[in-house]
N, C-alpha and C positions, 0 to 999 in steps of 0.2 A: 441575695437570691434574686435572680432575674425572673420577672413574671412571665408566664407562658404567652406565646403570641396569640393574637386574636384569631379565631377560626377564619379560614378562607371561605369566601363565597363559593359554594359548590358550583362546578360547571353544570349547566342545565337546571339550576335551581328555579323553582317556580313558586308562585304564591300558593300557600296551603301545604307546602312540603313539610314533612316531619323529619327531624334529625334522629336517626337511629344509632349513629356512632360517629366518632371522629378519629381520623388517622393521627396517631401520636408519634410515629416514626417508622424507620425501616427495620426489617428483621432479616438479617443475613445479607447475602450479596445478590440473590436471584430475583429481587423485586417484591418479596413479601413485605407486608406492613403490619405494624402493631396497632390495635384498635382500643379505644375506650368505648365500651358498649353502653347504650342507653335502652337496650331492648334485651329480652331474654334470648332471642334466637334470630339471627339474620338469615339463616338458611332458607327461610320462606321466600326470600327475595333474590332474584337473579341479577337485577340491575339497580343501579343507584344514580342519583343526580341526573335524572332525565335520560338515562341510557348511556351516560358518559363513562361509567365504570361497570364492568361485568364481573360478577363474583365467580371465580373458578373453584376456590376451595376455602374452607374455614376450619381452623383447628383452635378451639378456645377463642383467644383474642388475636390470633395470627390469621391474616387473610391474604389470599392471592387474587389479584384482579388481572384479567386478560390484557389490559392496556398498560400495565406496569411490568416492565421486563428487567429492570436492574435496580441496584441500590440507589443510584443517583436520582432516578425517576421517583422511587419510593420516598426518599428524603424530601424531594421537592413538594410532595403532597402533605407533608406534616401540617397539621392544623385543619385539613380539609374535612368538612362535615359530610357525612354520607346521608343523603335524604331519599325519601320515597314520597309519592303523592299521598295525601291524607286518605284518599279514596282506596288506596291499595291495602290499608290496614284492615284486619279482620273486624267484623262487627262486634260490638260490646253487649254484654248482658246487663240487665238492670242493676244499677248501683256501681258499675264499672266506669272507668274513665281513662283517657290517655293524658299523661302529664301535659302534653302540648296543647290539649284542649282547655286546660285550667289556666295556663300562663297567659296573662293579659286580661283576665276577667276582672270586672269591677267587684270589689268586696264591700258588702254592706252588713251592718249588724241586724239581728232579728228585731231590734227596736227602731230600725229605720235610718240609723246614722251611716253616712258614707265613711268607709274605713280606708279606702285606697284601692290598690290593684295587686293582684297576684303576680309576683315577679319570679318566683321559683318554686319548685316542688322538690323537696329533699327526702331521702330515706336513709336513716341512720341505723336501721335494723329492726326497729319496732313498729314500722308503718310509715306511711307518707306524712310529711309535715309541709304545710303551705307557708311560704314567706310572703307577707303582705307589706307593701310599701305605702306609707301615708303620703299625702301631698307634699309635706315638708321634707321628705326623704327619710324620715325615721321608719325603721322596719320592726316587725314583730312576727312571731311564728305561731302557728295554730296546727294542732294535729288534725289530719283529715279523717275524722271519724264522725259518727252520727251525733254525738253529744256536742261537739264543737262546730260542726258544719251540718246543720239539719237539712239544708237543701242547696242545690246548684242546678244551673241550666246553661245554655249556650251564651247567655248574656251576662250573668252575674253569679256570684257565690254568696251565700248568706252564712254569717258567722254568729254563733250565740254570743250575746253581749258580754257574758261573764268571761269569755275567752279573748275578748278584744282588749288590747293594751291601752290603758287610759292615760 
């Protein structure tokens, strides 16, 4: 099985941009694309990638962009991430977070040990799970709940020592 291609750098990508979806291929012959969504609803946004793509319609995971007019153009964008500026996202309530804000945070235990860095946030149906990578490359997962993660902020995430892989 061939691994999927690396995502393409989005046209107009900027620092602080948040990936909301990725184009996985063409749908039909008229320029529609299939998306892998990382957000509940893209309809709140009309443009992506710094204005390079304008959303015309969205049906589930099938999108039409004004700039994509045929299957060949749609296929050429396979792997392209759809981004918006972080500032365009709605404000969060207390205790809420965007996955993009957690990835890259330093992880420490509540007893002060450095644990590594958050490299992914997964959700297998029962809630978010953080994947932490230690300095040597070993990874472990922690549920994103109050017992396992008693606190976090823009600089670090604190993990209860009993959840840290020893």
